[in-house]
N, C-alpha and C positions, 0 to 999 in steps of 0.2 A: 164788367155791368151786373148791377145786382136784379138776381131774378125776384120775383113775385114774393118767393118763399122766403128769401134772405130778408128783403125791404121789411116783410110783415117781422121776422125776428129781430131787427134793428129796431122796429117801431115798438115791439113788445118790452124789449130790454129798458127803452128809455122811459116808455110810460110806467113799468113796473119800478125804475128807480126813481120816478118823479111822483108817483103815487105814494110814498112814505113821507109824512110832514113833516119829519126831521130831514129828511133828505132834501124835500124841496127848499127849507130853511137855509140847509148849508149850500145849495146851488144858488140862491138866489144871494147869498153873501157874494158866494164864487162869481157871479155874473159882473158885479160890479170892481172885484180885483182879488188878487192872488190870497190865500189865508194859510193860516199853522193851527194845527187842532186845537193847542190850548188858548189861543185869542178867539176862535169859531167859538169853543166851550164859552169861554165868560162872556161872549156879546151875545149867543144866543142861550145862554142860561142853563147850558148842559153839561154832561160832567166830558172831561177828555178823551177816557174810554169810549163813551156813548159814540163822540163823534167821530174816534177814530175808526171805530167799528163801520159807522157810515161812509166814512171814506174810503174804507177799503172797497163796500160795496161798489161805489161810483167808479172806484178807481177798474175793479174787475170787469164793469160794463163800457171802459174806456170811455166814459164820460170824465174823469179827471186825471189829469196826471200829479205823480209827486215827484218833485226836483227837493233832494237833498243840498241844505247850507248850511255846511256846519254840523252841529248837534241838533238842529232842526229839518223840522221836511217841510218844503212850502207846497201846497196845491191849487192847482187852478182848472179852469178848464180845459179839456184837453187840445180844444181847436178855437180859435178865434170865430169863425163861422159860426160853430155851434154857440158859444158865449151869444152873438146876435141873433141866431134862431130862436134862444130860449128867451133873451129879452123883448124878442118882437111877439114871440107867443104869449108871453106874460101881459104884455102890452094890449096885444088885442081881445085876449082873454078878458082882461079887466076890463076894455072898452065896450065889450057886450054885454057885462054886466050890469043891468039896468039898476040894481039895485047900489050901487057904488057913486059916489059923489065926487066928482072934479077936484082935486087940492093941488093942481100943477099950477105955478103962476104963468106956464107958456107949456100948453098940452102939447106933448111929444108923438099924440095920434092925431093924423088930421081925422077931422069931422067925427068925434068922439061923442058929441052929443053934452059932452058934460059928463061923461061916464070913465072917464081916464083917472085914476089915482094913480101917481108916482109920487 
């Protein structure tokens, strides 16, 4: 069982990981599917070194895991429940952002009031 202090530590660690714009972009990509540093770098317009450094930070926080695949390393969110929670957090945050216009053909957030972007 987590104590209040350890729960706070976990929340702070997650918050620091998500507070960096590059790590947030990487996490957003990994929510949808596992990724490889070179492909993430290409897709996000970043250098592979930059992506690898951010992936190492996310791995050190326990948010992502690295799985060797031959000469490559596949990264994915460490726990499926965490991936679902991050996705839900993103959906809810976007839903309450009154300035965002809904572009989803079928909105995944019930009662978003047209504020969902997906």
